[in-house]
PDB file with one MODEL, atoms N, CA, C and O in Angstrom:
MODEL        1
ATOM      1  N   MET A   1      -5.122  -9.887 -10.388  1.00  0.00           N
ATOM      2  CA  MET A   1      -4.508  -9.004  -9.430  1.00  0.00           C
ATOM      3  C   MET A   1      -2.869  -8.631 -10.120  1.00  0.00           C
ATOM      4  O   MET A   1      -2.184  -9.457 -10.724  1.00  0.00           O
ATOM      5  N   LYS A   2      -2.553  -7.462  -9.901  1.00  0.00           N
ATOM      6  CA  LYS A   2      -1.858  -6.178 -10.155  1.00  0.00           C
ATOM      7  C   LYS A   2      -0.800  -6.458  -9.673  1.00  0.00           C
ATOM      8  O   LYS A   2      -1.096  -7.212  -8.746  1.00  0.00           O
ATOM      9  N   GLU A   3       0.903  -6.273  -9.704  1.00  0.00           N
ATOM     10  CA  GLU A   3       2.003  -5.889  -9.028  1.00  0.00           C
ATOM     11  C   GLU A   3       2.137  -4.892  -9.171  1.00  0.00           C
ATOM     12  O   GLU A   3       2.433  -4.581 -10.324  1.00  0.00           O
ATOM     13  N   HIS A   4       2.042  -4.002  -8.369  1.00  0.00           N
ATOM     14  CA  HIS A   4       3.364  -2.719  -8.185  1.00  0.00           C
ATOM     15  C   HIS A   4       3.757  -2.453  -6.999  1.00  0.00           C
ATOM     16  O   HIS A   4       3.178  -2.485  -5.913  1.00  0.00           O
ATOM     17  N   PRO A   5       5.163  -2.095  -7.418  1.00  0.00           N
ATOM     18  CA  PRO A   5       6.533  -1.848  -6.762  1.00  0.00           C
ATOM     19  C   PRO A   5       5.976  -0.955  -5.423  1.00  0.00           C
ATOM     20  O   PRO A   5       4.900  -0.623  -5.919  1.00  0.00           O
ATOM     21  N   VAL A   6       5.966  -0.478  -4.380  1.00  0.00           N
ATOM     22  CA  VAL A   6       5.643   0.646  -3.510  1.00  0.00           C
ATOM     23  C   VAL A   6       6.775   1.311  -2.485  1.00  0.00           C
ATOM     24  O   VAL A   6       6.745   0.888  -1.330  1.00  0.00           O
ATOM     25  N   LYS A   7       7.487   2.031  -2.725  1.00  0.00           N
ATOM     26  CA  LYS A   7       8.566   2.497  -1.410  1.00  0.00           C
ATOM     27  C   LYS A   7       7.646   3.885  -0.774  1.00  0.00           C
ATOM     28  O   LYS A   7       7.131   4.908  -1.226  1.00  0.00           O
ATOM     29  N   ILE A   8       7.844   3.053   0.845  1.00  0.00           N
ATOM     30  CA  ILE A   8       6.906   4.094   1.639  1.00  0.00           C
ATOM     31  C   ILE A   8       8.131   4.226   2.979  1.00  0.00           C
ATOM     32  O   ILE A   8       8.337   3.446   3.909  1.00  0.00           O
ATOM     33  N   MET A   9       8.912   5.740   2.579  1.00  0.00           N
ATOM     34  CA  MET A   9       9.637   5.193   3.463  1.00  0.00           C
ATOM     35  C   MET A   9       9.317   6.346   4.816  1.00  0.00           C
ATOM     36  O   MET A   9       9.743   5.769   5.816  1.00  0.00           O
ATOM     37  N   ASN A  10       8.942   7.245   5.087  1.00  0.00           N
ATOM     38  CA  ASN A  10       8.378   7.977   6.151  1.00  0.00           C
ATOM     39  C   ASN A  10       7.125   8.342   6.479  1.00  0.00           C
ATOM     40  O   ASN A  10       6.286   7.543   6.064  1.00  0.00           O
ATOM     41  N   ILE A  11       6.609   9.447   7.197  1.00  0.00           N
ATOM     42  CA  ILE A  11       4.683   9.276   7.324  1.00  0.00           C
ATOM     43  C   ILE A  11       4.531  10.218   6.363  1.00  0.00           C
ATOM     44  O   ILE A  11       3.480   9.991   5.765  1.00  0.00           O
ATOM     45  N   SER A  12       5.052  11.103   5.966  1.00  0.00           N
ATOM     46  CA  SER A  12       4.960  12.220   4.611  1.00  0.00           C
ATOM     47  C   SER A  12       4.785  10.802   3.144  1.00  0.00           C
ATOM     48  O   SER A  12       4.097  10.985   2.139  1.00  0.00           O
ATOM     49  N   ASP A  13       5.155  10.206   3.274  1.00  0.00           N
ATOM     50  CA  ASP A  13       5.095   9.151   2.329  1.00  0.00           C
ATOM     51  C   ASP A  13       3.963   8.412   2.500  1.00  0.00           C
ATOM     52  O   ASP A  13       3.384   7.948   1.517  1.00  0.00           O
ATOM     53  N   LEU A  14       3.578   8.242   3.575  1.00  0.00           N
ATOM     54  CA  LEU A  14       2.480   7.366   4.051  1.00  0.00           C
ATOM     55  C   LEU A  14       1.398   8.018   3.572  1.00  0.00           C
ATOM     56  O   LEU A  14       0.620   7.779   2.649  1.00  0.00           O
ATOM     57  N   ILE A  15       1.517   9.136   4.597  1.00  0.00           N
ATOM     58  CA  ILE A  15      -0.179  10.109   3.936  1.00  0.00           C
ATOM     59  C   ILE A  15      -0.045  10.463   2.554  1.00  0.00           C
ATOM     60  O   ILE A  15      -1.007  11.165   2.245  1.00  0.00           O
ATOM     61  N   ARG A  16       0.665  10.296   1.673  1.00  0.00           N
ATOM     62  CA  ARG A  16       0.277  10.764   0.897  1.00  0.00           C
ATOM     63  C   ARG A  16      -0.105   9.200  -0.416  1.00  0.00           C
ATOM     64  O   ARG A  16      -0.815   9.294  -1.417  1.00  0.00           O
ATOM     65  N   PHE A  17       0.695   7.826   0.104  1.00  0.00           N
ATOM     66  CA  PHE A  17       0.190   7.298  -0.106  1.00  0.00           C
ATOM     67  C   PHE A  17      -1.591   6.740   0.207  1.00  0.00           C
ATOM     68  O   PHE A  17      -2.320   6.245  -0.653  1.00  0.00           O
ATOM     69  N   ASN A  18      -1.919   6.965   1.483  1.00  0.00           N
ATOM     70  CA  ASN A  18      -3.009   6.620   1.832  1.00  0.00           C
ATOM     71  C   ASN A  18      -3.578   7.709   1.161  1.00  0.00           C
ATOM     72  O   ASN A  18      -4.253   7.115   0.321  1.00  0.00           O
ATOM     73  N   SER A  19      -3.778   9.014   0.946  1.00  0.00           N
ATOM     74  CA  SER A  19      -4.934  10.029   0.031  1.00  0.00           C
ATOM     75  C   SER A  19      -5.061   9.098  -1.066  1.00  0.00           C
ATOM     76  O   SER A  19      -6.101   8.444  -0.994  1.00  0.00           O
ATOM     77  N   TYR A  20      -4.229   8.798  -2.194  1.00  0.00           N
ATOM     78  CA  TYR A  20      -4.068   8.045  -3.443  1.00  0.00           C
ATOM     79  C   TYR A  20      -5.219   6.834  -2.885  1.00  0.00           C
ATOM     80  O   TYR A  20      -6.415   6.685  -3.136  1.00  0.00           O
ATOM     81  N   VAL A  21      -4.539   6.287  -2.269  1.00  0.00           N
ATOM     82  CA  VAL A  21      -5.210   5.126  -2.240  1.00  0.00           C
ATOM     83  C   VAL A  21      -7.298   4.935  -1.990  1.00  0.00           C
ATOM     84  O   VAL A  21      -8.150   4.150  -2.406  1.00  0.00           O
ATOM     85  N   ARG A  22      -7.287   6.095  -1.145  1.00  0.00           N
ATOM     86  CA  ARG A  22      -8.362   6.073  -0.938  1.00  0.00           C
ATOM     87  C   ARG A  22      -8.993   7.333  -1.765  1.00  0.00           C
ATOM     88  O   ARG A  22     -10.203   7.560  -1.731  1.00  0.00           O
ATOM     89  N   LYS A  23      -8.130   8.087  -2.465  1.00  0.00           N
ATOM     90  CA  LYS A  23      -9.107   8.928  -3.226  1.00  0.00           C
ATOM     91  C   LYS A  23      -9.708   7.940  -5.065  1.00  0.00           C
ATOM     92  O   LYS A  23     -10.696   8.128  -5.775  1.00  0.00           O
ATOM     93  N   ASN A  24      -8.636   7.043  -5.181  1.00  0.00           N
ATOM     94  CA  ASN A  24      -8.996   6.072  -6.718  1.00  0.00           C
ATOM     95  C   ASN A  24      -9.576   4.547  -6.232  1.00  0.00           C
ATOM     96  O   ASN A  24      -9.694   3.523  -6.906  1.00  0.00           O
ATOM     97  N   HIS A  25      -9.845   4.758  -5.005  1.00  0.00           N
ATOM     98  CA  HIS A  25     -10.621   3.302  -4.092  1.00  0.00           C
ATOM     99  C   HIS A  25      -9.566   2.191  -4.532  1.00  0.00           C
ATOM    100  O   HIS A  25     -10.062   1.130  -4.911  1.00  0.00           O
ATOM    101  N   ILE A  26      -8.614   2.261  -4.532  1.00  0.00           N
ATOM    102  CA  ILE A  26      -7.561   1.221  -4.693  1.00  0.00           C
ATOM    103  C   ILE A  26      -7.663   0.227  -3.527  1.00  0.00           C
ATOM    104  O   ILE A  26      -7.304   0.504  -2.383  1.00  0.00           O
ATOM    105  N   ARG A  27      -8.406  -1.467  -4.071  1.00  0.00           N
ATOM    106  CA  ARG A  27      -8.439  -1.970  -3.009  1.00  0.00           C
ATOM    107  C   ARG A  27      -7.164  -3.456  -2.992  1.00  0.00           C
ATOM    108  O   ARG A  27      -6.760  -3.942  -4.049  1.00  0.00           O
ATOM    109  N   GLY A  28      -6.835  -3.826  -1.996  1.00  0.00           N
ATOM    110  CA  GLY A  28      -5.703  -4.529  -2.290  1.00  0.00           C
ATOM    111  C   GLY A  28      -5.282  -5.046  -0.693  1.00  0.00           C
ATOM    112  O   GLY A  28      -6.020  -5.166   0.285  1.00  0.00           O
ATOM    113  N   ASN A  29      -3.287  -5.390  -0.873  1.00  0.00           N
ATOM    114  CA  ASN A  29      -2.990  -5.701   0.089  1.00  0.00           C
ATOM    115  C   ASN A  29      -1.363  -4.744  -0.498  1.00  0.00           C
ATOM    116  O   ASN A  29      -1.063  -4.202  -1.561  1.00  0.00           O
ATOM    117  N   VAL A  30      -0.713  -4.910   0.695  1.00  0.00           N
ATOM    118  CA  VAL A  30       0.824  -4.128   0.797  1.00  0.00           C
ATOM    119  C   VAL A  30       1.504  -5.304   1.206  1.00  0.00           C
ATOM    120  O   VAL A  30       1.098  -5.924   2.189  1.00  0.00           O
ATOM    121  N   VAL A  31       2.486  -5.678   0.568  1.00  0.00           N
ATOM    122  CA  VAL A  31       3.164  -6.902   0.698  1.00  0.00           C
ATOM    123  C   VAL A  31       4.681  -6.966   0.344  1.00  0.00           C
ATOM    124  O   VAL A  31       5.168  -6.877  -0.783  1.00  0.00           O
ATOM    125  N   GLN A  32       5.544  -7.193   1.918  1.00  0.00           N
ATOM    126  CA  GLN A  32       6.917  -7.011   2.105  1.00  0.00           C
ATOM    127  C   GLN A  32       7.526  -8.175   3.177  1.00  0.00           C
ATOM    128  O   GLN A  32       7.227  -8.072   4.367  1.00  0.00           O
ATOM    129  N   LYS A  33       8.156  -8.984   2.841  1.00  0.00           N
ATOM    130  CA  LYS A  33       8.618  -9.863   3.071  1.00  0.00           C
ATOM    131  C   LYS A  33       7.395 -10.748   3.993  1.00  0.00           C
ATOM    132  O   LYS A  33       6.552 -11.255   3.254  1.00  0.00           O
ATOM    133  N   SER A  34       7.251 -10.919   4.986  1.00  0.00           N
ATOM    134  CA  SER A  34       6.558 -11.592   6.175  1.00  0.00           C
ATOM    135  C   SER A  34       5.390 -10.685   6.522  1.00  0.00           C
ATOM    136  O   SER A  34       4.983 -10.970   7.648  1.00  0.00           O
ATOM    137  N   LEU A  35       4.811  -9.851   6.051  1.00  0.00           N
ATOM    138  CA  LEU A  35       4.185  -8.771   6.925  1.00  0.00           C
ATOM    139  C   LEU A  35       3.201  -8.235   5.331  1.00  0.00           C
ATOM    140  O   LEU A  35       3.738  -7.768   4.326  1.00  0.00           O
ATOM    141  N   SER A  36       1.662  -8.481   5.513  1.00  0.00           N
ATOM    142  CA  SER A  36       0.792  -7.933   4.191  1.00  0.00           C
ATOM    143  C   SER A  36      -0.415  -7.789   5.121  1.00  0.00           C
ATOM    144  O   SER A  36      -0.933  -8.504   5.980  1.00  0.00           O
ATOM    145  N   VAL A  37      -0.701  -6.351   4.509  1.00  0.00           N
ATOM    146  CA  VAL A  37      -1.646  -5.187   5.270  1.00  0.00           C
ATOM    147  C   VAL A  37      -2.492  -4.506   4.503  1.00  0.00           C
ATOM    148  O   VAL A  37      -2.121  -3.714   3.636  1.00  0.00           O
ATOM    149  N   LYS A  38      -3.573  -4.746   4.747  1.00  0.00           N
ATOM    150  CA  LYS A  38      -4.393  -4.052   3.730  1.00  0.00           C
ATOM    151  C   LYS A  38      -3.994  -2.468   2.683  1.00  0.00           C
ATOM    152  O   LYS A  38      -2.785  -2.315   2.857  1.00  0.00           O
ATOM    153  N   ALA A  39      -4.295  -1.792   2.125  1.00  0.00           N
ATOM    154  CA  ALA A  39      -3.309  -0.816   1.670  1.00  0.00           C
ATOM    155  C   ALA A  39      -3.992   0.295   1.571  1.00  0.00           C
ATOM    156  O   ALA A  39      -3.701   1.250   0.851  1.00  0.00           O
ATOM    157  N   SER A  40      -5.291   0.164   2.583  1.00  0.00           N
ATOM    158  CA  SER A  40      -6.059   1.298   3.355  1.00  0.00           C
ATOM    159  C   SER A  40      -6.113   1.840   4.570  1.00  0.00           C
ATOM    160  O   SER A  40      -6.758   2.764   5.066  1.00  0.00           O
ATOM    161  N   SER A  41      -4.659   0.475   5.264  1.00  0.00           N
ATOM    162  CA  SER A  41      -4.715   0.479   6.615  1.00  0.00           C
ATOM    163  C   SER A  41      -3.593   1.644   7.100  1.00  0.00           C
ATOM    164  O   SER A  41      -2.430   1.320   6.861  1.00  0.00           O
ATOM    165  N   VAL A  42      -3.739   2.663   7.603  1.00  0.00           N
ATOM    166  CA  VAL A  42      -2.690   3.749   7.595  1.00  0.00           C
ATOM    167  C   VAL A  42      -2.007   3.305   9.353  1.00  0.00           C
ATOM    168  O   VAL A  42      -0.868   3.658   9.659  1.00  0.00           O
ATOM    169  N   TRP A  43      -2.699   2.696  10.115  1.00  0.00           N
ATOM    170  CA  TRP A  43      -2.098   2.374  11.284  1.00  0.00           C
ATOM    171  C   TRP A  43      -1.748   0.495  10.948  1.00  0.00           C
ATOM    172  O   TRP A  43      -1.562  -0.045  12.038  1.00  0.00           O
ATOM    173  N   GLY A  44      -1.665  -0.210  10.139  1.00  0.00           N
ATOM    174  CA  GLY A  44      -0.792  -1.265  10.316  1.00  0.00           C
ATOM    175  C   GLY A  44       0.632  -0.848   8.983  1.00  0.00           C
ATOM    176  O   GLY A  44       1.619  -1.581   9.038  1.00  0.00           O
ATOM    177  N   LEU A  45       0.626  -0.017   8.191  1.00  0.00           N
ATOM    178  CA  LEU A  45       1.430   0.254   7.738  1.00  0.00           C
ATOM    179  C   LEU A  45       2.541   1.478   8.589  1.00  0.00           C
ATOM    180  O   LEU A  45       3.709   1.854   8.495  1.00  0.00           O
ATOM    181  N   ALA A  46       1.568   1.712   9.260  1.00  0.00           N
ATOM    182  CA  ALA A  46       2.191   2.865  10.310  1.00  0.00           C
ATOM    183  C   ALA A  46       3.301   2.278  10.721  1.00  0.00           C
ATOM    184  O   ALA A  46       4.385   2.860  10.741  1.00  0.00           O
ATOM    185  N   LEU A  47       3.071   0.710  11.192  1.00  0.00           N
ATOM    186  CA  LEU A  47       4.137   0.160  12.196  1.00  0.00           C
ATOM    187  C   LEU A  47       4.826  -0.734  11.562  1.00  0.00           C
ATOM    188  O   LEU A  47       5.323  -1.737  12.074  1.00  0.00           O
ATOM    189  N   ALA A  48       4.906  -0.284   9.980  1.00  0.00           N
ATOM    190  CA  ALA A  48       5.925  -1.700   9.405  1.00  0.00           C
ATOM    191  C   ALA A  48       6.737  -0.567   9.182  1.00  0.00           C
ATOM    192  O   ALA A  48       7.933  -0.858   9.209  1.00  0.00           O
ATOM    193  N   LEU A  49       6.457   0.820   8.937  1.00  0.00           N
ATOM    194  CA  LEU A  49       7.687   2.046   8.741  1.00  0.00           C
ATOM    195  C   LEU A  49       9.116   1.304   8.730  1.00  0.00           C
ATOM    196  O   LEU A  49       9.160   0.343   9.499  1.00  0.00           O
ATOM    197  N   PRO A  50      10.225   1.550   8.047  1.00  0.00           N
ATOM    198  CA  PRO A  50       9.843   1.880   6.487  1.00  0.00           C
ATOM    199  C   PRO A  50       9.970   0.620   5.670  1.00  0.00           C
ATOM    200  O   PRO A  50      10.709  -0.352   5.822  1.00  0.00           O
ATOM    201  N   LEU A  51       9.083   0.886   4.791  1.00  0.00           N
ATOM    202  CA  LEU A  51       8.430  -0.117   3.390  1.00  0.00           C
ATOM    203  C   LEU A  51       9.675   0.306   2.252  1.00  0.00           C
ATOM    204  O   LEU A  51       9.381   1.152   1.407  1.00  0.00           O
ATOM    205  N   ASP A  52      11.054  -0.292   2.244  1.00  0.00           N
ATOM    206  CA  ASP A  52      11.302  -0.311   0.994  1.00  0.00           C
ATOM    207  C   ASP A  52      11.594  -0.778   0.062  1.00  0.00           C
ATOM    208  O   ASP A  52      12.459  -0.172  -0.570  1.00  0.00           O
ATOM    209  N   SER A  53      11.017  -2.176  -0.582  1.00  0.00           N
ATOM    210  CA  SER A  53      10.633  -2.937  -0.868  1.00  0.00           C
ATOM    211  C   SER A  53       9.580  -3.418  -1.251  1.00  0.00           C
ATOM    212  O   SER A  53       9.586  -4.432  -1.948  1.00  0.00           O
ATOM    213  N   ALA A  54       8.436  -2.801  -0.883  1.00  0.00           N
ATOM    214  CA  ALA A  54       7.370  -3.577  -0.892  1.00  0.00           C
ATOM    215  C   ALA A  54       6.391  -3.638  -2.093  1.00  0.00           C
ATOM    216  O   ALA A  54       6.764  -2.989  -3.071  1.00  0.00           O
ATOM    217  N   THR A  55       5.413  -4.181  -2.188  1.00  0.00           N
ATOM    218  CA  THR A  55       4.214  -4.808  -3.816  1.00  0.00           C
ATOM    219  C   THR A  55       3.328  -4.444  -3.035  1.00  0.00           C
ATOM    220  O   THR A  55       3.049  -4.788  -1.886  1.00  0.00           O
ATOM    221  N   LEU A  56       2.724  -3.425  -4.015  1.00  0.00           N
ATOM    222  CA  LEU A  56       0.980  -3.251  -3.768  1.00  0.00           C
ATOM    223  C   LEU A  56       0.291  -4.420  -4.972  1.00  0.00           C
ATOM    224  O   LEU A  56       0.348  -4.210  -6.183  1.00  0.00           O
ATOM    225  N   ILE A  57      -0.209  -5.384  -4.487  1.00  0.00           N
ATOM    226  CA  ILE A  57      -0.876  -6.398  -4.743  1.00  0.00           C
ATOM    227  C   ILE A  57      -2.606  -5.822  -4.955  1.00  0.00           C
ATOM    228  O   ILE A  57      -3.466  -5.896  -4.077  1.00  0.00           O
ATOM    229  N   THR A  58      -2.762  -5.367  -6.070  1.00  0.00           N
ATOM    230  CA  THR A  58      -4.720  -4.831  -5.968  1.00  0.00           C
ATOM    231  C   THR A  58      -5.599  -6.195  -6.566  1.00  0.00           C
ATOM    232  O   THR A  58      -5.345  -7.140  -7.312  1.00  0.00           O
ATOM    233  N   ASP A  59      -6.617  -5.780  -5.892  1.00  0.00           N
ATOM    234  CA  ASP A  59      -7.254  -7.156  -6.291  1.00  0.00           C
ATOM    235  C   ASP A  59      -8.508  -7.002  -7.707  1.00  0.00           C
ATOM    236  O   ASP A  59      -9.316  -6.087  -7.868  1.00  0.00           O
ATOM    237  N   SER A  60      -8.357  -7.872  -8.321  1.00  0.00           N
ATOM    238  CA  SER A  60      -8.430  -8.437  -9.734  1.00  0.00           C
ATOM    239  C   SER A  60      -9.797  -7.183  -9.824  1.00  0.00           C
ATOM    240  O   SER A  60      -9.679  -6.542 -10.868  1.00  0.00           O
ATOM    241  N   ASP A  61     -10.738  -6.831  -9.171  1.00  0.00           N
ATOM    242  CA  ASP A  61     -11.847  -5.858  -9.409  1.00  0.00           C
ATOM    243  C   ASP A  61     -11.413  -4.621  -9.653  1.00  0.00           C
ATOM    244  O   ASP A  61     -11.901  -4.048 -10.626  1.00  0.00           O
ATOM    245  N   CYS A  62     -10.411  -3.929  -8.840  1.00  0.00           N
ATOM    246  CA  CYS A  62      -9.986  -2.934  -9.146  1.00  0.00           C
ATOM    247  C   CYS A  62      -9.355  -1.778 -10.042  1.00  0.00           C
ATOM    248  O   CYS A  62      -8.234  -1.912 -10.533  1.00  0.00           O
ATOM    249  N   LYS A  63      -9.904  -0.968 -10.175  1.00  0.00           N
ATOM    250  CA  LYS A  63      -9.586   0.310 -11.911  1.00  0.00           C
ATOM    251  C   LYS A  63      -8.161   0.497 -11.297  1.00  0.00           C
ATOM    252  O   LYS A  63      -7.995   1.698 -11.510  1.00  0.00           O
ATOM    253  N   PHE A  64      -7.111   0.096 -10.714  1.00  0.00           N
ATOM    254  CA  PHE A  64      -5.832   0.631 -10.504  1.00  0.00           C
ATOM    255  C   PHE A  64      -4.922   0.390 -11.444  1.00  0.00           C
ATOM    256  O   PHE A  64      -4.935  -0.819 -11.211  1.00  0.00           O
ATOM    257  N   ALA A  65      -4.000   0.499 -12.461  1.00  0.00           N
ATOM    258  CA  ALA A  65      -4.138  -0.384 -13.124  1.00  0.00           C
ATOM    259  C   ALA A  65      -2.505  -0.363 -13.555  1.00  0.00           C
ATOM    260  O   ALA A  65      -2.063  -1.200 -14.341  1.00  0.00           O
TER     261      ALA A  65
ENDMDL
END
């Protein structure tokens, strides 16, 4: 598992992040405080906006560097 900082402040950031996740087949969770949502879940992330100090925690078998 690797951790990467994520900052998603609005819908356009969310759309860019979601397309990047799907294009690169990234599997993992976005975590901020007590919220944990799958990285590929657009609706879950949209309800949690803004994510200003979130962390993307990728699965161990994910190719994301």
